[in-house]
C-alpha positions as CSV (number, residue, x, y, z in Angstrom):
1,M,-9.7,21.4,-51.3
2,I,-7.9,21.7,-47.6
3,P,-9.7,21.7,-44.4
4,I,-9.8,25.0,-42.5
5,F,-8.0,23.5,-39.5
6,L,-5.5,22.1,-41.2
7,R,-4.6,24.8,-43.5
8,Q,-3.9,26.6,-39.8
9,A,-2.0,24.4,-38.8
10,L,0.4,24.0,-41.7
11,I,0.6,27.6,-41.3
12,F,1.5,27.5,-38.8
13,R,3.7,24.7,-38.4
14,Y,6.0,26.6,-41.7
15,Y,6.0,29.9,-39.5
16,K,7.9,28.2,-36.9
17,I,10.6,27.2,-39.5
18,L,11.1,30.1,-41.5
19,T,11.2,32.4,-38.0
20,K,13.7,29.9,-36.6
21,K,17.1,31.2,-35.7
22,P,20.1,29.6,-37.9
23,V,21.6,26.8,-35.5
24,A,25.3,29.3,-35.6
25,L,23.3,32.4,-33.8
26,Q,22.1,30.1,-31.2
27,T,22.7,29.5,-28.2
28,T,24.6,26.5,-26.8
29,L,21.3,25.7,-24.7
30,A,18.5,26.7,-27.6
31,N,16.1,28.9,-26.5
32,M,12.4,26.7,-26.0
33,R,8.6,27.9,-25.3
34,I,7.7,25.7,-22.4
35,L,3.8,25.6,-22.1
36,I,2.6,23.6,-19.1
37,L,-1.2,23.4,-18.5
38,H,-2.2,22.4,-15.3
39,N,-5.7,22.1,-13.6
40,L,-5.0,23.8,-10.2
41,L,-3.2,27.1,-8.8
42,W,-4.0,26.4,-5.4
43,S,-1.5,23.2,-5.3
44,Q,1.1,23.9,-2.8
45,Y,3.1,20.6,-4.0
46,K,3.3,21.9,-8.1
47,S,3.0,25.1,-7.8
48,V,6.9,25.5,-6.2
49,I,8.5,23.1,-9.2
50,F,6.7,25.2,-11.9
51,E,8.9,27.9,-9.6
52,K,11.9,26.6,-9.6
53,I,11.3,25.8,-13.6
54,A,11.1,29.8,-13.9
55,Q,14.1,30.4,-11.7
56,T,16.3,27.6,-13.6
57,C,15.3,28.0,-17.2
58,D,17.9,29.9,-19.8
59,S,17.5,33.3,-19.6
60,A,16.6,32.5,-23.4
61,D,13.5,30.3,-22.7
62,E,10.2,31.3,-22.0
63,L,7.5,30.0,-20.2
64,L,4.2,29.8,-19.3
65,V,1.7,27.7,-16.8
66,V,-1.9,27.9,-17.2
67,Q,-3.7,26.9,-14.6
68,T,-8.0,26.1,-15.6
69,T,-8.8,27.4,-12.1
70,I,-8.4,27.7,-8.7
71,T,-9.5,24.2,-6.9
72,E,-12.0,21.9,-6.2
73,K,-15.6,22.3,-4.5
74,S,-14.3,20.3,-1.8
75,R,-11.2,21.8,-1.0
76,E,-12.6,25.6,-1.4
77,D,-12.8,26.5,2.6
78,L,-8.2,24.6,2.8
79,V,-7.1,27.6,0.3
80,D,-4.7,30.0,2.2
81,F,-3.9,32.7,-0.3
82,D,-5.7,35.0,-2.7
83,L,-4.4,36.0,-5.5
84,A,-3.6,39.5,-5.0
85,N,-0.8,37.5,-2.8
86,F,0.1,34.8,-4.5
87,P,2.6,33.2,-2.6
88,Y,4.9,31.5,-5.6
89,K,6.6,33.5,-8.7
90,Y,6.2,32.4,-11.9
91,P,4.5,33.4,-15.0
92,F,0.7,31.8,-15.2
93,K,-2.5,32.1,-16.4
94,L,-5.9,31.7,-14.5
95,L,-8.6,30.7,-16.6
96,N,-11.2,30.5,-14.4
97,T,-12.2,31.1,-10.7
98,I,-15.1,28.3,-10.4
99,P,-14.8,25.2,-9.1
100,L,-13.1,22.4,-11.6
101,E,-15.7,20.1,-11.4
102,Q,-18.2,23.3,-12.8
103,I,-16.0,23.8,-16.1
104,S,-16.8,21.7,-19.2
105,F,-14.1,20.5,-21.0
106,I,-15.2,21.9,-24.0
107,K,-14.5,25.3,-22.3
108,T,-10.9,24.1,-21.3
109,A,-10.1,22.5,-24.4
110,F,-10.9,25.5,-26.5
111,D,-9.2,27.9,-23.9
112,W,-6.3,25.7,-24.4
113,I,-5.6,25.5,-28.4
114,K,-6.3,29.4,-28.3
115,I,-3.7,29.7,-26.0
116,I,-1.4,27.1,-28.1
117,W,-1.9,29.5,-31.1
118,Q,-1.0,32.8,-29.2
119,F,1.9,31.5,-27.1
120,K,3.1,28.6,-29.9
121,P,5.4,27.1,-27.7
122,D,7.8,24.3,-28.6
123,V,6.8,21.9,-25.8
124,I,3.7,21.5,-23.9
125,N,3.7,19.6,-20.4
126,L,0.0,18.6,-19.5
127,T,-0.1,17.1,-16.1
128,G,-2.9,14.3,-16.6
129,Y,-5.0,12.4,-19.4
130,N,-8.4,12.7,-16.7
131,E,-8.9,16.5,-18.3
132,L,-11.0,15.2,-22.1
133,G,-10.0,18.5,-23.2
134,T,-6.0,17.3,-23.1
135,L,-7.2,14.4,-26.7
136,P,-8.0,18.0,-29.0
137,V,-4.7,19.5,-27.8
138,L,-2.4,16.5,-28.4
139,I,-3.9,16.1,-31.8
140,L,-3.1,20.1,-32.0
141,A,0.1,19.3,-30.9
142,K,1.2,16.4,-33.3
143,A,-0.2,18.2,-36.6
144,L,1.7,21.9,-35.0
145,G,5.3,19.6,-34.7
146,I,5.3,20.7,-30.8
147,K,6.6,18.1,-28.8
148,T,4.1,16.8,-26.1
149,I,4.8,15.5,-22.8
150,M,2.4,14.4,-20.1
151,T,2.7,14.0,-16.3
152,I,1.4,10.4,-15.2
153,E,0.2,9.6,-12.0
154,S,-1.3,6.5,-12.0
155,V,0.1,3.2,-10.4
156,A,-2.6,0.6,-11.4
157,H,-5.8,-0.1,-13.2
158,Q,-8.9,1.1,-11.7
159,G,-11.8,-1.1,-12.3
160,G,-15.4,0.6,-12.7
161,R,-18.1,1.4,-15.8
162,F,-17.0,2.5,-18.7
163,Q,-13.7,0.3,-18.2
164,L,-13.1,-0.6,-21.7
165,I,-13.5,2.1,-23.2
166,K,-11.2,4.7,-20.6
167,G,-8.4,1.7,-21.6
168,V,-8.9,2.5,-25.5
169,Y,-8.4,6.4,-24.6
170,K,-5.6,6.1,-22.4
171,K,-4.0,3.9,-25.4
172,L,-4.6,7.1,-27.8
173,V,-3.5,9.6,-25.3
174,Y,0.3,7.1,-24.8
175,G,0.2,7.0,-28.9
176,L,0.3,10.9,-29.6
177,I,2.7,11.9,-26.3
178,D,6.5,12.3,-27.0
179,G,7.6,12.3,-23.2
180,V,6.5,11.2,-19.7
181,F,7.1,12.7,-16.2
182,S,6.3,9.8,-14.2
183,Y,5.6,9.9,-10.6
184,G,8.0,7.0,-9.3
185,L,9.1,3.7,-9.9
186,N,4.9,2.3,-9.3
187,T,4.2,4.3,-12.2
188,N,6.9,3.4,-14.4
189,R,5.6,-0.1,-13.7
190,F,2.2,1.0,-14.9
191,L,3.6,2.6,-18.3
192,F,5.3,-0.4,-19.2
193,E,2.3,-2.9,-18.8
194,Q,0.6,0.0,-20.6
195,G,3.2,-0.5,-23.4
196,V,4.9,3.1,-23.1
197,P,8.5,2.5,-23.8
198,K,11.5,3.4,-21.3
199,S,12.7,5.9,-24.1
200,K,9.7,7.3,-23.1
201,I,9.8,8.1,-19.7
202,L,12.2,11.3,-19.4
203,S,12.3,11.6,-15.2
204,F,10.5,9.6,-12.8
205,L,10.6,11.8,-9.1
206,N,8.1,13.4,-6.9
207,S,8.3,16.4,-4.7
208,F,7.3,19.0,-2.7
209,D,7.7,22.3,-1.0
210,Q,10.6,21.5,1.3
211,R,11.7,25.1,1.6
212,S,8.1,26.5,3.1
213,F,7.1,23.0,5.3
214,H,9.0,24.3,8.6
215,I,7.6,24.6,12.2
216,S,5.6,27.5,13.5
217,E,5.8,29.0,17.0
218,N,2.0,29.5,17.2
219,T,0.6,26.3,16.4
220,T,-0.4,23.7,19.3
221,V,-0.2,20.2,19.0
222,P,-1.4,16.7,21.0
223,Q,1.5,16.5,23.7
224,K,1.3,12.6,23.9
225,P,3.4,10.9,20.9
226,Y,0.7,9.7,19.0
227,L,0.1,8.1,15.2
228,L,-0.6,10.8,12.5
229,Y,-3.2,10.4,9.1
230,V,-3.4,13.4,6.8
231,G,-5.7,13.3,3.8
232,R,-9.0,13.0,2.3
233,L,-11.4,10.7,4.4
234,S,-12.9,9.1,1.2
235,P,-13.4,5.6,0.6
236,E,-10.2,4.6,-1.5
237,K,-8.4,6.0,1.7
238,N,-9.6,2.9,3.6
239,I,-9.4,4.5,7.2
240,G,-11.4,1.9,8.6
241,A,-8.3,0.1,8.4
242,L,-7.2,2.4,10.6
243,V,-10.0,2.2,13.0
244,D,-9.9,-1.7,13.6
245,L,-6.0,-1.3,13.9
246,M,-6.4,1.2,17.1
247,K,-8.9,-1.3,18.7
248,G,-7.2,-2.7,22.1
249,L,-3.3,-0.1,20.9
250,D,-1.7,1.4,23.5
251,H,-1.6,4.5,21.1
252,Q,-3.4,7.7,20.3
253,L,-4.2,8.3,16.3
254,V,-4.5,11.6,15.3
255,V,-6.5,11.9,11.8
256,I,-6.4,15.6,10.0
257,G,-8.6,15.9,7.4
258,D,-12.2,15.8,6.0
259,G,-14.5,14.5,3.5
260,P,-17.8,12.0,2.9
261,E,-16.5,8.8,5.3
262,R,-15.8,11.2,8.4
263,S,-19.2,10.8,10.2
264,R,-19.5,7.4,10.0
265,L,-15.7,6.8,11.1
266,E,-16.2,8.8,14.3
267,K,-19.4,6.7,15.0
268,I,-17.2,3.4,15.0
269,S,-14.0,4.8,16.2
270,G,-12.6,4.3,20.3
271,P,-11.3,6.8,22.6
272,N,-8.1,6.4,21.3
273,I,-8.5,8.1,17.8
274,Q,-8.8,12.2,17.7
275,F,-10.6,13.3,14.4
276,L,-9.0,17.4,13.8
277,G,-11.1,18.0,10.4
278,S,-9.0,20.5,8.4
279,I,-6.0,22.4,8.6
280,A,-4.0,24.8,6.7
281,W,-1.1,23.5,5.7
282,A,1.4,25.7,6.8
283,K,0.5,24.4,10.5
284,L,0.6,20.5,9.3
285,P,4.9,20.7,9.9
286,N,4.4,20.7,13.9
287,Y,1.5,17.9,13.6
288,F,4.1,15.7,11.9
289,A,6.7,17.1,14.3
290,G,4.3,15.1,16.8
291,A,4.5,12.5,15.7
292,S,5.5,9.1,15.8
293,C,4.8,6.9,12.8
294,L,2.9,8.6,9.8
295,L,0.4,5.9,8.9
296,L,-1.3,5.4,5.0
297,P,-3.2,2.6,4.5
298,S,-4.7,3.0,1.3
299,S,-6.4,1.1,-1.2
300,Y,-5.2,3.6,-4.0
301,E,-2.8,6.3,-4.1
302,P,-0.7,7.5,-6.8
303,W,2.2,8.8,-4.6
304,G,0.8,10.1,-1.2
305,M,2.5,13.2,-0.7
306,V,2.3,13.3,3.0
307,A,4.7,11.1,3.0
308,N,7.3,13.2,1.3
309,E,6.0,15.7,4.2
310,A,6.5,13.0,7.3
311,Q,10.2,12.2,5.7
312,A,11.0,16.4,5.7
313,M,10.1,16.0,9.7
314,G,12.0,12.9,9.5
315,K,9.2,10.6,10.4
316,P,8.9,7.1,9.2
317,V,5.7,6.1,7.0
318,I,3.9,2.8,7.4
319,C,2.0,2.5,3.9
320,T,0.3,0.0,1.7
321,A,2.0,-1.2,-1.4
322,A,-1.1,0.6,-3.0
323,C,0.6,3.4,-2.5
324,G,2.7,5.0,-5.3
325,C,5.8,6.0,-2.9
326,A,5.8,2.3,-1.7
327,N,9.4,0.8,-2.2
328,D,10.5,4.0,-3.8
329,L,10.5,6.9,-1.1
330,V,9.0,4.1,1.6
331,I,11.5,0.9,2.2
332,N,11.2,-1.3,4.6
333,G,13.5,-1.2,7.5
334,F,15.2,2.5,6.4
335,S,12.3,4.6,6.2
336,G,9.0,3.1,7.7
337,L,6.8,-0.2,6.1
338,V,5.4,-1.3,3.4
339,V,2.4,-3.6,3.8
340,A,0.0,-5.4,1.5
341,D,-2.9,-5.0,4.0
342,F,-3.1,-2.6,7.3
343,T,-6.0,-5.7,8.7
344,L,-4.3,-8.5,7.7
345,E,-0.9,-7.6,8.7
346,K,-2.0,-6.0,12.1
347,D,1.0,-8.0,14.1
348,R,3.6,-6.8,11.7
349,I,2.9,-3.6,12.0
350,I,2.2,-3.3,15.8
351,Q,5.8,-5.5,15.9
352,F,7.5,-2.3,14.1
353,L,5.5,0.2,16.6
354,Q,7.1,-1.3,19.4
355,T,11.0,-1.1,17.7
356,L,10.5,3.0,17.1
357,P,12.0,3.9,19.9
358,T,15.1,2.4,18.9
359,M,14.9,2.8,14.9
360,Q,14.4,6.6,15.1
361,P,17.9,7.0,14.6
362,I,17.8,5.1,11.5
363,F,14.8,6.4,10.0
364,E,16.5,10.0,10.5
365,D,18.8,9.5,8.7
366,F,17.5,8.1,6.0
367,A,15.0,10.8,5.8
368,G,17.4,13.2,5.8
369,R,18.5,10.8,2.4
370,N,15.2,10.9,0.4
371,N,14.8,15.0,1.1
372,R,18.0,15.4,-1.6
373,V,16.6,12.7,-3.5
374,F,13.4,13.5,-3.8
375,S,14.1,17.7,-3.6
376,V,12.2,20.4,-5.9
377,D,15.8,21.4,-7.1
378,R,16.2,18.0,-8.2
379,L,12.6,17.3,-9.6
380,S,12.9,20.5,-12.5
381,Q,16.3,20.0,-13.3
382,E,15.2,17.0,-14.7
383,M,12.2,17.9,-16.2
384,L,13.8,20.8,-17.9
385,T,16.3,18.3,-18.9
386,G,13.5,16.0,-20.5
387,M,12.2,18.8,-22.6
388,R,15.8,19.6,-24.0
389,K,16.0,16.1,-24.9
390,L,12.3,15.5,-26.9
391,L,13.9,19.2,-28.4
392,K,17.1,17.8,-29.5
393,L,18.7,21.2,-27.8
394,Q,21.4,18.6,-25.7
């Protein structure tokens, strides 16, 4: 007796085969049914990519982006749109409105499977493996013959509890997926260490909404040139290293962001560090434009999209090698400085800051190159090309 689950899977699989158009009747680029399973609707980094994919799909393609919810609990105060005035234009389905942390993976998996059954995709893009609902989706997709691509942003092993179990889980996921959208060269290195073959990596690029990132006339920023940090104030961001760096420096540091470390950091910071708290994304271009350099001291950072934002404003970036953008977007002498540790290499950072006035034209020129390479247009096209490659449509 065949289990009901497998019977339904086989019925669906043969239904797709029987209803598929003959090759002779297909266009040069045969149509795709693309399903993207994403976690957060409020994501200016990902939403603009989904919008561009919707714009550049073949006319016969169909796209659906399923968003688990609007945002996380810690970022609810930053959401600057309502559903009646959603700024991006692509077909999406919102599953929940409560914070992500309050949604069980069982509900998410059930919702995803239901949509897969209804939408009947040819290819599914899952944005990450941290959601436990990912595994049943991958198993179902394998049974139904649906191609799966996972966007992976990891750059290094993270320790902690249950590391062995997490390692086994990741190996299982990597074995089930058909392709990978990587965040960049450092993610590629991580994937190779995990045994993922180069042939599975369909794209290694990252981008953000350059189109909407421009200076606003009604935003006031500090007048004196300053160094800038933008991001969460949490332990892995290593902001304490910035506090140590600023001691004795003849520079001002502006810190934008909030988080569990803010109170402690304000107590140990000197007068040349200013904490501004959370600021709407639309106002950030002015702060980048007024800064002389962006500092990114993270001890772990999948990429660091604020580095892209700094480059959009022609500003260099100093980051640690632990950031995914290091030696990819941020290259020594061309777009900034990559160091192993902000504290241990303080002299090297100070020397770099001293050269900023004379090196600024070089940084601005290379930033223009980065903005062209790390563009939404290029990334969306690479993603679509990767999907067609898996489906053997080109």
